[in-house]
N, C-alpha and C positions, 0 to 999 in steps of 0.2 A: 571456570564457569564463564559462559558468554555474557556480554554486556546486555544484549537484547535477545528475546526469544525469537528463534527462527522457525518458520513453518516447516514441518516435515515434508520431505520430497524424495523422489527416486530419480537418479540420473538415467535418462533414456539414451543419450548420445553425447559424446564429447568430441570437440574439434578444436585443437589448440587450447586457448584459454576460455572457450565458450562451451556452455552446457545447455542441453535441452532437458528440462526437468518436468516431472509429473508430480503435481501437488494433490494432496487429499482435499476433500470438500472443506471450505473455509467460510468464515464471515469476513466481510470487508467493510471497514469504515471509510467511506470515500466521498469525494465531492466532484462535481462536474463544472467545468469552466468553458467559456467560449474559446474556440481556436482563434487566436489573434496574434498580432506582432508584439504585444506587451510582455510576452513570455510569462504570464501568470499561470503557474503550474497547478495552483490550488493547494500546494503543500502547506501553506500557512493556515488555510481553512481547516484542513484535516488535523494539523498539529494542535490548533486551538481546541478542536473537538476532543481529542484524546487527553488534552491538558485540563479538562473539566468544564469547558464551555459547551455543555450539552444539557439535555432536558433533566437528567438526574444529577447534574453537577458532580459527576463521578469521573475521576481520573482513570485512564486506561493506559496500561504499559505499552511503550513503543515496541514494535516488532520489526523484523526484517523478513523478506525484502519489502521496501516501499515500491508500489507499482504505479505505473502510468501507462495508459493506453487510450487510443482514440475510439469513440463510440458515437456514431451518428453526428459527425462534425463537432463533437465536444471532447475535451480532454478530461479523462477520469484519472484522479490521483487518490491513492488510498493506502491505509495500513491494515494489515490483517489483525483481526481481533484475537488477542492472546487466549490460550487454552484456559 
């Protein structure tokens, strides 16, 4: 059994150790931070949220993969909400 739930995906293409994947529709618990040199990825914010620092004080299981991407000059970091 895997340690963390992994979102279901289909491999579209493989090249060496890299894969292009297609994921089903998902919910993402994420945070946005300013793009700057401090290297604040927002990981701590999202980790605190899934650890129970949220409106419902509910813990959410960690999932993989953790994602980071740039959106309108902000860095978005998030965990997929488990099934």
